[in-house]
MARKE-315042 format. One record per residue (C-alpha): x, y, z; residue number from 1. Coordinates in nm, 2 decimals, decimal comma, padded with zeros to 4 digits. Layout:
! residues N
(pt (X; Y; Z); NUM)
...
***
This chain:
! residues 548
(pt (01,05; -02,26; -01,11); 1)
(pt (00,73; -02,06; -01,04); 2)
(pt (00,62; -02,33; -00,80); 3)
(pt (00,95; -02,32; -00,61); 4)
(pt (00,93; -01,95; -00,59); 5)
(pt (00,57; -01,97; -00,46); 6)
(pt (00,69; -02,23; -00,20); 7)
(pt (00,96; -01,98; -00,08); 8)
(pt (00,70; -01,71; -00,05); 9)
(pt (00,47; -01,94; 00,14); 10)
(pt (00,75; -02,03; 00,37); 11)
(pt (00,81; -01,66; 00,42); 12)
(pt (00,45; -01,59; 00,50); 13)
(pt (00,44; -01,90; 00,73); 14)
(pt (00,75; -01,78; 00,91); 15)
(pt (00,59; -01,44; 00,97); 16)
(pt (00,28; -01,60; 01,11); 17)
(pt (00,44; -01,88; 01,31); 18)
(pt (00,80; -01,76; 01,35); 19)
(pt (00,71; -01,43; 01,52); 20)
(pt (00,51; -01,60; 01,80); 21)
(pt (00,78; -01,86; 01,84); 22)
(pt (01,03; -01,58; 01,86); 23)
(pt (00,82; -01,42; 02,12); 24)
(pt (00,80; -01,75; 02,32); 25)
(pt (01,18; -01,78; 02,31); 26)
(pt (01,22; -01,41; 02,42); 27)
(pt (00,97; -01,47; 02,70); 28)
(pt (01,17; -01,77; 02,82); 29)
(pt (01,50; -01,57; 02,81); 30)
(pt (01,34; -01,28; 02,99); 31)
(pt (01,20; -01,50; 03,26); 32)
(pt (01,54; -01,67; 03,31); 33)
(pt (01,71; -01,33; 03,34); 34)
(pt (01,46; -01,20; 03,58); 35)
(pt (01,48; -01,52; 03,79); 36)
(pt (01,85; -01,49; 03,80); 37)
(pt (01,84; -01,13; 03,94); 38)
(pt (01,56; -01,18; 04,19); 39)
(pt (01,67; -01,22; 04,55); 40)
(pt (01,63; -01,57; 04,69); 41)
(pt (01,41; -01,65; 04,98); 42)
(pt (01,41; -01,97; 05,19); 43)
(pt (01,12; -02,11; 05,39); 44)
(pt (01,14; -02,33; 05,70); 45)
(pt (00,86; -02,46; 05,92); 46)
(pt (00,82; -02,60; 06,27); 47)
(pt (00,52; -02,73; 06,45); 48)
(pt (00,40; -02,67; 06,81); 49)
(pt (00,16; -02,88; 07,02); 50)
(pt (-00,09; -02,70; 07,23); 51)
(pt (-00,17; -02,89; 07,56); 52)
(pt (-00,37; -02,83; 07,87); 53)
(pt (-00,33; -02,96; 08,22); 54)
(pt (-00,54; -02,95; 08,54); 55)
(pt (-00,43; -02,76; 08,84); 56)
(pt (-00,55; -03,03; 09,07); 57)
(pt (-00,37; -03,36; 09,00); 58)
(pt (-00,68; -03,57; 09,02); 59)
(pt (-00,88; -03,39; 08,75); 60)
(pt (-00,84; -03,48; 08,38); 61)
(pt (-00,71; -03,24; 08,11); 62)
(pt (-00,96; -03,06; 07,90); 63)
(pt (-00,86; -03,14; 07,54); 64)
(pt (-01,15; -02,95; 07,39); 65)
(pt (-01,02; -02,64; 07,55); 66)
(pt (-00,68; -02,68; 07,37); 67)
(pt (-00,85; -02,73; 07,04); 68)
(pt (-01,07; -02,43; 07,09); 69)
(pt (-00,77; -02,22; 07,17); 70)
(pt (-00,57; -02,32; 06,86); 71)
(pt (-00,69; -02,03; 06,64); 72)
(pt (-00,61; -01,78; 06,92); 73)
(pt (-00,26; -01,92; 06,96); 74)
(pt (-00,20; -01,92; 06,58); 75)
(pt (-00,27; -01,55; 06,58); 76)
(pt (-00,03; -01,51; 06,88); 77)
(pt (00,25; -01,67; 06,66); 78)
(pt (00,22; -01,38; 06,41); 79)
(pt (00,20; -01,11; 06,68); 80)
(pt (00,46; -00,84; 06,74); 81)
(pt (00,54; -00,96; 07,09); 82)
(pt (00,64; -01,31; 06,97); 83)
(pt (00,85; -01,15; 06,69); 84)
(pt (01,04; -00,93; 06,93); 85)
(pt (01,10; -01,22; 07,16); 86)
(pt (01,24; -01,44; 06,88); 87)
(pt (01,45; -01,15; 06,75); 88)
(pt (01,60; -01,09; 07,09); 89)
(pt (01,68; -01,46; 07,13); 90)
(pt (01,86; -01,48; 06,79); 91)
(pt (02,01; -01,13; 06,83); 92)
(pt (01,86; -01,02; 06,50); 93)
(pt (01,70; -00,69; 06,41); 94)
(pt (01,33; -00,66; 06,45); 95)
(pt (01,26; -00,62; 06,07); 96)
(pt (01,43; -00,96; 06,01); 97)
(pt (01,16; -01,14; 06,20); 98)
(pt (00,85; -00,91; 06,21); 99)
(pt (00,63; -00,99; 05,91); 100)
(pt (00,83; -01,30; 05,82); 101)
(pt (00,65; -01,55; 06,05); 102)
(pt (00,32; -01,71; 05,96); 103)
(pt (00,11; -01,98; 06,12); 104)
(pt (-00,14; -02,24; 06,00); 105)
(pt (-00,38; -02,47; 06,19); 106)
(pt (-00,66; -02,72; 06,11); 107)
(pt (-00,98; -02,71; 06,31); 108)
(pt (-01,02; -02,99; 06,56); 109)
(pt (-00,64; -03,04; 06,60); 110)
(pt (-00,40; -02,91; 06,86); 111)
(pt (-00,11; -02,87; 06,62); 112)
(pt (-00,01; -02,53; 06,48); 113)
(pt (00,25; -02,50; 06,20); 114)
(pt (00,49; -02,21; 06,22); 115)
(pt (00,65; -02,09; 05,89); 116)
(pt (00,94; -01,84; 05,86); 117)
(pt (01,12; -01,70; 05,56); 118)
(pt (01,46; -01,54; 05,54); 119)
(pt (01,75; -01,47; 05,30); 120)
(pt (01,94; -01,79; 05,40); 121)
(pt (01,83; -02,14; 05,48); 122)
(pt (01,99; -02,14; 05,83); 123)
(pt (01,83; -01,82; 05,94); 124)
(pt (01,49; -01,93; 05,82); 125)
(pt (01,51; -02,25; 06,03); 126)
(pt (01,64; -02,05; 06,33); 127)
(pt (01,35; -01,80; 06,31); 128)
(pt (01,09; -02,07; 06,29); 129)
(pt (01,22; -02,25; 06,60); 130)
(pt (01,27; -01,93; 06,80); 131)
(pt (00,91; -01,83; 06,72); 132)
(pt (00,78; -02,16; 06,85); 133)
(pt (00,97; -02,13; 07,17); 134)
(pt (00,86; -01,77; 07,22); 135)
(pt (00,49; -01,89; 07,19); 136)
(pt (00,55; -02,14; 07,48); 137)
(pt (00,70; -01,87; 07,70); 138)
(pt (00,40; -01,64; 07,64); 139)
(pt (00,16; -01,92; 07,72); 140)
(pt (00,33; -02,01; 08,05); 141)
(pt (00,13; -01,79; 08,29); 142)
(pt (-00,20; -01,85; 08,12); 143)
(pt (-00,46; -02,02; 08,33); 144)
(pt (-00,84; -02,05; 08,28); 145)
(pt (-01,05; -02,01; 08,60); 146)
(pt (-00,76; -02,13; 08,81); 147)
(pt (-00,84; -02,49; 08,71); 148)
(pt (-00,66; -02,55; 08,38); 149)
(pt (-00,32; -02,44; 08,25); 150)
(pt (-00,25; -02,40; 07,88); 151)
(pt (00,10; -02,46; 07,74); 152)
(pt (00,28; -02,54; 07,41); 153)
(pt (00,60; -02,72; 07,31); 154)
(pt (00,79; -02,77; 06,99); 155)
(pt (00,67; -03,09; 06,82); 156)
(pt (00,89; -03,07; 06,51); 157)
(pt (01,19; -02,85; 06,49); 158)
(pt (01,26; -02,67; 06,16); 159)
(pt (01,56; -02,78; 05,95); 160)
(pt (01,74; -02,56; 05,69); 161)
(pt (01,57; -02,61; 05,34); 162)
(pt (01,79; -02,74; 05,05); 163)
(pt (01,65; -02,51; 04,79); 164)
(pt (01,49; -02,16; 04,79); 165)
(pt (01,12; -02,12; 04,78); 166)
(pt (01,14; -01,80; 04,58); 167)
(pt (01,18; -01,74; 04,29); 168)
(pt (01,04; -02,04; 04,11); 169)
(pt (01,22; -02,10; 03,78); 170)
(pt (00,97; -02,34; 03,63); 171)
(pt (00,67; -02,12; 03,71); 172)
(pt (00,85; -01,81; 03,59); 173)
(pt (00,96; -01,98; 03,27); 174)
(pt (00,61; -02,10; 03,19); 175)
(pt (00,46; -01,75; 03,26); 176)
(pt (00,73; -01,58; 03,05); 177)
(pt (00,68; -01,83; 02,76); 178)
(pt (00,31; -01,77; 02,77); 179)
(pt (00,34; -01,40; 02,78); 180)
(pt (00,59; -01,40; 02,49); 181)
(pt (00,37; -01,63; 02,28); 182)
(pt (00,07; -01,40; 02,33); 183)
(pt (00,27; -01,09; 02,26); 184)
(pt (00,41; -01,24; 01,93); 185)
(pt (00,06; -01,36; 01,82); 186)
(pt (-00,08; -01,02; 01,91); 187)
(pt (00,20; -00,84; 01,71); 188)
(pt (00,13; -01,06; 01,40); 189)
(pt (-00,25; -01,00; 01,43); 190)
(pt (-00,20; -00,62; 01,46); 191)
(pt (00,05; -00,61; 01,17); 192)
(pt (-00,19; -00,80; 00,94); 193)
(pt (-00,48; -00,58; 01,06); 194)
(pt (-00,32; -00,24; 01,02); 195)
(pt (-00,05; -00,32; 00,76); 196)
(pt (-00,15; -00,17; 00,42); 197)
(pt (00,14; -00,29; 00,22); 198)
(pt (00,07; -00,51; -00,08); 199)
(pt (00,19; -00,87; -00,05); 200)
(pt (00,00; -01,10; -00,29); 201)
(pt (-00,08; -01,07; -00,66); 202)
(pt (-00,45; -01,13; -00,61); 203)
(pt (-00,46; -00,85; -00,36); 204)
(pt (-00,28; -00,62; -00,60); 205)
(pt (-00,51; -00,70; -00,89); 206)
(pt (-00,83; -00,66; -00,68); 207)
(pt (-00,72; -00,34; -00,51); 208)
(pt (-00,55; -00,16; -00,80); 209)
(pt (-00,77; -00,30; -01,08); 210)
(pt (-00,47; -00,37; -01,29); 211)
(pt (-00,34; -00,70; -01,44); 212)
(pt (-00,02; -00,84; -01,30); 213)
(pt (00,20; -00,91; -01,60); 214)
(pt (00,49; -01,06; -01,41); 215)
(pt (00,61; -01,18; -01,07); 216)
(pt (00,98; -01,16; -01,01); 217)
(pt (01,14; -01,33; -00,71); 218)
(pt (01,28; -01,12; -00,42); 219)
(pt (01,57; -00,92; -00,56); 220)
(pt (01,86; -00,86; -00,33); 221)
(pt (01,93; -00,50; -00,24); 222)
(pt (02,29; -00,52; -00,34); 223)
(pt (02,19; -00,54; -00,70); 224)
(pt (01,97; -00,23; -00,69); 225)
(pt (02,24; -00,01; -00,86); 226)
(pt (02,50; -00,25; -01,00); 227)
(pt (02,55; -00,59; -01,17); 228)
(pt (02,20; -00,65; -01,31); 229)
(pt (02,37; -00,90; -01,55); 230)
(pt (02,48; -01,12; -01,26); 231)
(pt (02,13; -01,12; -01,12); 232)
(pt (01,98; -01,20; -01,46); 233)
(pt (02,22; -01,50; -01,49); 234)
(pt (02,02; -01,67; -01,21); 235)
(pt (01,78; -01,93; -01,35); 236)
(pt (01,48; -01,82; -01,14); 237)
(pt (01,52; -01,46; -01,23); 238)
(pt (01,58; -01,52; -01,60); 239)
(pt (01,27; -01,75; -01,62); 240)
(pt (01,05; -01,49; -01,44); 241)
(pt (01,17; -01,21; -01,67); 242)
(pt (01,09; -01,42; -01,98); 243)
(pt (00,75; -01,50; -01,85); 244)
(pt (00,69; -01,12; -01,79); 245)
(pt (00,81; -01,04; -02,14); 246)
(pt (00,57; -01,29; -02,29); 247)
(pt (00,27; -01,15; -02,11); 248)
(pt (00,38; -00,80; -02,18); 249)
(pt (00,41; -00,87; -02,55); 250)
(pt (00,05; -00,98; -02,56); 251)
(pt (-00,08; -00,67; -02,37); 252)
(pt (00,12; -00,42; -02,58); 253)
(pt (00,08; -00,58; -02,92); 254)
(pt (-00,15; -00,30; -03,04); 255)
(pt (00,08; -00,01; -02,93); 256)
(pt (00,23; 00,16; -03,24); 257)
(pt (00,59; 00,21; -03,11); 258)
(pt (00,58; 00,01; -02,79); 259)
(pt (00,75; 00,29; -02,60); 260)
(pt (00,69; 00,19; -02,24); 261)
(pt (00,76; 00,40; -01,93); 262)
(pt (00,87; 00,20; -01,63); 263)
(pt (00,79; 00,38; -01,30); 264)
(pt (00,68; 00,31; -00,95); 265)
(pt (00,54; 00,50; -00,65); 266)
(pt (00,88; 00,56; -00,48); 267)
(pt (01,25; 00,54; -00,57); 268)
(pt (01,31; 00,23; -00,35); 269)
(pt (01,06; 00,00; -00,53); 270)
(pt (01,32; -00,16; -00,76); 271)
(pt (01,20; 00,00; -01,09); 272)
(pt (01,55; 00,06; -01,22); 273)
(pt (01,66; -00,30; -01,17); 274)
(pt (01,33; -00,42; -01,33); 275)
(pt (01,40; -00,20; -01,63); 276)
(pt (01,75; -00,34; -01,67); 277)
(pt (01,63; -00,70; -01,64); 278)
(pt (01,35; -00,64; -01,89); 279)
(pt (01,60; -00,49; -02,13); 280)
(pt (01,83; -00,78; -02,11); 281)
(pt (01,54; -01,02; -02,14); 282)
(pt (01,42; -00,86; -02,46); 283)
(pt (01,77; -00,86; -02,60); 284)
(pt (01,81; -01,23; -02,50); 285)
(pt (01,49; -01,30; -02,71); 286)
(pt (01,66; -01,12; -03,01); 287)
(pt (01,43; -00,82; -02,99); 288)
(pt (01,58; -00,49; -03,10); 289)
(pt (01,55; -00,29; -02,78); 290)
(pt (01,65; 00,06; -02,66); 291)
(pt (01,68; 00,12; -02,28); 292)
(pt (01,68; 00,48; -02,18); 293)
(pt (01,74; 00,63; -01,83); 294)
(pt (01,51; 00,92; -01,79); 295)
(pt (01,57; 00,97; -01,42); 296)
(pt (01,84; 01,24; -01,43); 297)
(pt (01,81; 01,32; -01,06); 298)
(pt (01,93; 00,97; -00,97); 299)
(pt (02,06; 00,79; -01,28); 300)
(pt (02,11; 00,42; -01,22); 301)
(pt (02,14; 00,24; -01,55); 302)
(pt (02,50; 00,34; -01,60); 303)
(pt (02,59; 00,12; -01,30); 304)
(pt (02,41; -00,18; -01,46); 305)
(pt (02,56; -00,12; -01,80); 306)
(pt (02,91; 00,03; -01,77); 307)
(pt (02,98; -00,05; -02,13); 308)
(pt (02,73; 00,19; -02,27); 309)
(pt (02,94; 00,44; -02,46); 310)
(pt (02,71; 00,75; -02,48); 311)
(pt (02,44; 00,91; -02,27); 312)
(pt (02,12; 01,03; -02,45); 313)
(pt (02,23; 01,39; -02,38); 314)
(pt (02,54; 01,33; -02,58); 315)
(pt (02,34; 01,16; -02,86); 316)
(pt (02,12; 01,47; -02,88); 317)
(pt (02,38; 01,74; -02,85); 318)
(pt (02,68; 01,59; -03,02); 319)
(pt (02,49; 01,39; -03,29); 320)
(pt (02,69; 01,08; -03,21); 321)
(pt (02,57; 00,74; -03,32); 322)
(pt (02,46; 00,51; -03,03); 323)
(pt (02,62; 00,17; -03,02); 324)
(pt (02,48; -00,17; -02,93); 325)
(pt (02,63; -00,35; -02,63); 326)
(pt (02,90; -00,60; -02,71); 327)
(pt (02,75; -00,88; -02,51); 328)
(pt (02,39; -00,80; -02,62); 329)
(pt (02,41; -00,70; -02,99); 330)
(pt (02,03; -00,62; -03,00); 331)
(pt (02,03; -00,39; -02,70); 332)
(pt (02,11; -00,02; -02,69); 333)
(pt (02,14; 00,15; -02,35); 334)
(pt (02,14; 00,53; -02,32); 335)
(pt (02,23; 00,63; -01,96); 336)
(pt (02,16; 00,98; -01,83); 337)
(pt (02,39; 01,25; -01,71); 338)
(pt (02,31; 01,36; -01,35); 339)
(pt (02,11; 01,68; -01,33); 340)
(pt (01,84; 01,86; -01,13); 341)
(pt (01,55; 01,78; -01,36); 342)
(pt (01,43; 01,76; -01,72); 343)
(pt (01,23; 02,03; -01,89); 344)
(pt (00,95; 01,96; -02,14); 345)
(pt (01,16; 02,05; -02,44); 346)
(pt (01,43; 01,80; -02,35); 347)
(pt (01,17; 01,52; -02,31); 348)
(pt (01,02; 01,62; -02,64); 349)
(pt (01,36; 01,60; -02,82); 350)
(pt (01,42; 01,26; -02,66); 351)
(pt (01,08; 01,14; -02,77); 352)
(pt (01,13; 01,26; -03,12); 353)
(pt (01,47; 01,09; -03,14); 354)
(pt (01,33; 00,76; -03,02); 355)
(pt (01,03; 00,78; -03,26); 356)
(pt (01,27; 00,80; -03,55); 357)
(pt (01,43; 00,47; -03,46); 358)
(pt (01,26; 00,15; -03,58); 359)
(pt (01,30; -00,05; -03,26); 360)
(pt (01,09; -00,34; -03,15); 361)
(pt (01,06; -00,19; -02,80); 362)
(pt (01,18; 00,12; -02,62); 363)
(pt (01,19; 00,11; -02,24); 364)
(pt (01,23; 00,44; -02,05); 365)
(pt (01,31; 00,43; -01,69); 366)
(pt (01,15; 00,74; -01,54); 367)
(pt (01,13; 00,90; -01,20); 368)
(pt (00,87; 00,77; -00,95); 369)
(pt (00,53; 00,92; -01,01); 370)
(pt (00,48; 01,04; -00,65); 371)
(pt (00,83; 01,20; -00,63); 372)
(pt (00,87; 01,40; -00,95); 373)
(pt (00,69; 01,60; -01,22); 374)
(pt (00,88; 01,45; -01,52); 375)
(pt (00,63; 01,17; -01,58); 376)
(pt (00,37; 01,41; -01,72); 377)
(pt (00,62; 01,53; -01,98); 378)
(pt (00,72; 01,17; -02,07); 379)
(pt (00,36; 01,07; -02,10); 380)
(pt (00,32; 01,28; -02,41); 381)
(pt (00,60; 01,08; -02,58); 382)
(pt (00,50; 00,73; -02,46); 383)
(pt (00,25; 00,46; -02,55); 384)
(pt (00,21; 00,28; -02,22); 385)
(pt (00,32; 00,26; -01,85); 386)
(pt (00,45; -00,03; -01,66); 387)
(pt (00,41; 00,00; -01,28); 388)
(pt (00,65; -00,17; -01,05); 389)
(pt (00,53; -00,28; -00,70); 390)
(pt (00,75; -00,44; -00,44); 391)
(pt (00,55; -00,68; -00,22); 392)
(pt (00,58; -00,61; 00,15); 393)
(pt (00,73; -00,26; 00,09); 394)
(pt (00,49; -00,06; -00,14); 395)
(pt (00,18; 00,05; 00,05); 396)
(pt (-00,17; 00,02; -00,09); 397)
(pt (-00,24; 00,39; -00,06); 398)
(pt (00,08; 00,49; -00,26); 399)
(pt (00,01; 00,23; -00,53); 400)
(pt (-00,35; 00,33; -00,57); 401)
(pt (-00,26; 00,69; -00,60); 402)
(pt (00,01; 00,61; -00,85); 403)
(pt (-00,23; 00,41; -01,07); 404)
(pt (-00,49; 00,69; -01,04); 405)
(pt (-00,24; 00,95; -01,15); 406)
(pt (-00,13; 00,74; -01,45); 407)
(pt (-00,49; 00,71; -01,56); 408)
(pt (-00,53; 01,08; -01,53); 409)
(pt (-00,24; 01,12; -01,77); 410)
(pt (-00,44; 00,93; -02,04); 411)
(pt (-00,18; 00,65; -02,07); 412)
(pt (-00,29; 00,29; -02,08); 413)
(pt (-00,13; 00,09; -01,80); 414)
(pt (00,02; -00,21; -01,95); 415)
(pt (00,02; -00,39; -01,62); 416)
(pt (00,20; -00,43; -01,29); 417)
(pt (00,53; -00,61; -01,23); 418)
(pt (00,55; -00,74; -00,87); 419)
(pt (00,87; -00,81; -00,69); 420)
(pt (00,87; -01,08; -00,42); 421)
(pt (00,50; -01,17; -00,42); 422)
(pt (00,33; -01,51; -00,45); 423)
(pt (00,17; -01,58; -00,78); 424)
(pt (-00,21; -01,56; -00,80); 425)
(pt (-00,41; -01,88; -00,74); 426)
(pt (-00,75; -01,88; -00,91); 427)
(pt (-01,00; -02,11; -00,76); 428)
(pt (-01,28; -02,05; -01,00); 429)
(pt (-01,43; -02,35; -01,18); 430)
(pt (-01,29; -02,42; -01,52); 431)
(pt (-01,61; -02,31; -01,70); 432)
(pt (-01,59; -01,96; -01,56); 433)
(pt (-01,25; -01,88; -01,71); 434)
(pt (-01,25; -01,67; -02,03); 435)
(pt (-01,15; -01,87; -02,33); 436)
(pt (-00,83; -01,77; -02,52); 437)
(pt (-01,02; -01,76; -02,85); 438)
(pt (-01,28; -01,52; -02,71); 439)
(pt (-01,02; -01,30; -02,56); 440)
(pt (-00,83; -01,29; -02,89); 441)
(pt (-01,14; -01,19; -03,08); 442)
(pt (-01,22; -00,92; -02,83); 443)
(pt (-00,88; -00,76; -02,85); 444)
(pt (-00,87; -00,81; -03,23); 445)
(pt (-00,51; -00,93; -03,21); 446)
(pt (-00,37; -01,28; -03,27); 447)
(pt (-00,27; -01,47; -02,95); 448)
(pt (-00,01; -01,69; -03,12); 449)
(pt (00,23; -01,62; -03,40); 450)
(pt (00,24; -01,82; -03,72); 451)
(pt (00,50; -02,08; -03,82); 452)
(pt (00,83; -01,99; -03,67); 453)
(pt (01,15; -01,97; -03,88); 454)
(pt (01,46; -02,15; -03,76); 455)
(pt (01,66; -01,96; -03,50); 456)
(pt (01,38; -01,72; -03,41); 457)
(pt (01,21; -01,68; -03,07); 458)
(pt (00,83; -01,67; -03,00); 459)
(pt (00,86; -01,32; -02,85); 460)
(pt (01,06; -01,19; -03,14); 461)
(pt (00,80; -01,33; -03,39); 462)
(pt (00,51; -01,19; -03,20); 463)
(pt (00,66; -00,84; -03,18); 464)
(pt (00,75; -00,83; -03,55); 465)
(pt (00,40; -00,98; -03,65); 466)
(pt (00,24; -00,64; -03,58); 467)
(pt (00,32; -00,35; -03,81); 468)
(pt (00,44; -00,03; -03,65); 469)
(pt (00,27; 00,31; -03,69); 470)
(pt (00,46; 00,52; -03,94); 471)
(pt (00,29; 00,84; -03,83); 472)
(pt (00,53; 01,12; -03,76); 473)
(pt (00,33; 01,24; -03,46); 474)
(pt (00,53; 01,16; -03,15); 475)
(pt (00,33; 00,96; -02,89); 476)
(pt (00,00; 00,79; -02,97); 477)
(pt (-00,17; 00,94; -02,66); 478)
(pt (-00,04; 01,30; -02,69); 479)
(pt (-00,33; 01,46; -02,52); 480)
(pt (-00,25; 01,81; -02,62); 481)
(pt (-00,28; 01,70; -02,98); 482)
(pt (-00,58; 01,47; -02,96); 483)
(pt (-00,92; 01,59; -03,09); 484)
(pt (-01,21; 01,60; -02,85); 485)
(pt (-01,38; 01,30; -03,02); 486)
(pt (-01,08; 01,08; -02,99); 487)
(pt (-01,00; 01,19; -02,64); 488)
(pt (-01,35; 01,10; -02,52); 489)
(pt (-01,33; 00,76; -02,71); 490)
(pt (-01,00; 00,69; -02,54); 491)
(pt (-01,13; 00,77; -02,19); 492)
(pt (-01,42; 00,54; -02,24); 493)
(pt (-01,21; 00,26; -02,38); 494)
(pt (-01,22; -00,05; -02,15); 495)
(pt (-00,91; -00,19; -02,00); 496)
(pt (-00,79; -00,55; -02,03); 497)
(pt (-00,93; -00,61; -01,68); 498)
(pt (-01,28; -00,49; -01,80); 499)
(pt (-01,26; -00,73; -02,09); 500)
(pt (-01,18; -01,02; -01,87); 501)
(pt (-01,47; -00,94; -01,64); 502)
(pt (-01,71; -00,89; -01,93); 503)
(pt (-01,60; -01,21; -02,09); 504)
(pt (-01,63; -01,41; -01,76); 505)
(pt (-01,99; -01,27; -01,72); 506)
(pt (-02,08; -01,35; -02,08); 507)
(pt (-02,14; -00,99; -02,19); 508)
(pt (-02,08; -00,86; -02,54); 509)
(pt (-01,74; -00,78; -02,67); 510)
(pt (-01,63; -00,42; -02,63); 511)
(pt (-01,65; -00,18; -02,92); 512)
(pt (-01,35; -00,17; -03,14); 513)
(pt (-01,14; 00,15; -03,11); 514)
(pt (-01,15; 00,40; -03,40); 515)
(pt (-00,95; 00,30; -03,70); 516)
(pt (-00,80; 00,64; -03,74); 517)
(pt (-00,70; 00,92; -03,51); 518)
(pt (-00,77; 01,27; -03,61); 519)
(pt (-00,53; 01,51; -03,44); 520)
(pt (-00,58; 01,87; -03,38); 521)
(pt (-00,41; 02,12; -03,60); 522)
(pt (-00,16; 02,24; -03,34); 523)
(pt (00,19; 02,25; -03,47); 524)
(pt (00,41; 01,97; -03,35); 525)
(pt (00,69; 02,02; -03,11); 526)
(pt (01,02; 02,13; -03,27); 527)
(pt (01,24; 01,84; -03,36); 528)
(pt (01,61; 01,85; -03,27); 529)
(pt (01,69; 01,71; -03,62); 530)
(pt (01,76; 01,37; -03,74); 531)
(pt (01,98; 01,14; -03,52); 532)
(pt (02,14; 00,83; -03,67); 533)
(pt (01,98; 00,51; -03,53); 534)
(pt (02,19; 00,28; -03,32); 535)
(pt (02,46; 00,10; -03,50); 536)
(pt (02,61; -00,23; -03,43); 537)
(pt (02,86; -00,27; -03,14); 538)
(pt (03,23; -00,25; -03,22); 539)
(pt (03,34; -00,58; -03,37); 540)
(pt (02,98; -00,71; -03,41); 541)
(pt (02,79; -00,76; -03,73); 542)
(pt (02,42; -00,66; -03,75); 543)
(pt (02,20; -00,93; -03,89); 544)
(pt (01,89; -00,71; -03,91); 545)
(pt (01,74; -00,63; -04,25); 546)
(pt (01,74; -00,26; -04,33); 547)
(pt (01,41; -00,08; -04,30); 548)
***
């Protein structure tokens, strides 16, 4: 399935690189045809005149050399104003119809001069050429040289109306238009690739952002952005991509105490809400107890994807109602949001305290984009990691880099990047340069594979439950306002997963293990809204989970 998705992306890239020039070629042909159709047609006709000489005295021979020498002069006479006026008077045409439309050609050493004329019709072009030839003969009639030789001319070949116009030329115009369109398309593609800063491939995202790509989803249709995520998840290619993302994400977030992940992006239109909905359904499909919360109160979207969710998280906090699992997904709890202007810090703290009291395998919180709101800084105090969503071909490099930098400034570990519509990375390094899985597992101090699996369980479910959760009552592992200076400096110097891979590939030593215990400051914790009952089973559904 991944290969078929890569083939589709490659075809899309090839279409952009080849299709745009071909489209320009077709556009050039169409433009040339349209221009040719609207250009006025011009016809050309040609006649030939013969220059001769004759002696005044009958017994003397004609001087042929003189006729040949006079051919250039007579050719210039054909194009003169006097000849044009004479021809126009003969044909009863206006002067502008003849003047400038008669040309002549000759070859040295010959007595033949070619007269060419162009006009808007074939008949008129032939008539002008013949009239100009006769007018030259009339002007040469009285010409004598030294009283011994007379120079004259006569029509050798009369002009006939041409069958097709000489201008415009459709074949030449089409070739020029196609060439211009092809060059314009190629130039547009080159300029786009040169100045386009949008992220398109996974290797580009990893190298530019310095973050691992945990999943690559196919191109998600825009019509599913706010509704019917379940119908999109039913597609095999989407479901397989989501499961692959969850497997990778489970490895990278195994050491987080509560696995409360914020799902954000640089902008609202990067598909983060749809990704959150798909990940929630994927985790529930793997029998993981999951809670999906909509923290974007300015533009709540999860209620459109999960219309069966009975309560919002505001109702759960204020009315002390018990959340319910979804009927179709008995291990998934969805808490939509009521529309509002924004969330204050106290509301975020109350929500975080409520989620901490629930013993869930994973909590996904859809939060506003990091570059368009201030709520992420408040959510960061109640979360354990951030998942950044990037849409290939839409999210720019500058926005993604700034979003990743701001997330790091919040002190939250970035679990990774989920890319929508990008080609999977192809690593061309030799096999000996790849980090081994055993070394990576020893470095991260976490098992890479679960133990023997019980019947009816899934690999993701076993891996999530294989790691005990932190029973600390402090909300948020990386609450920076409550971290001591020693732990904060240790966390800021802690290498990321990308650093581990680079060090392992270079054969360096494993990174130092993080401190076993976290010493928090003596600041009083944020006020708790009181105990809230954890989610109960959906109506008509029986919970199979052991009580904790």
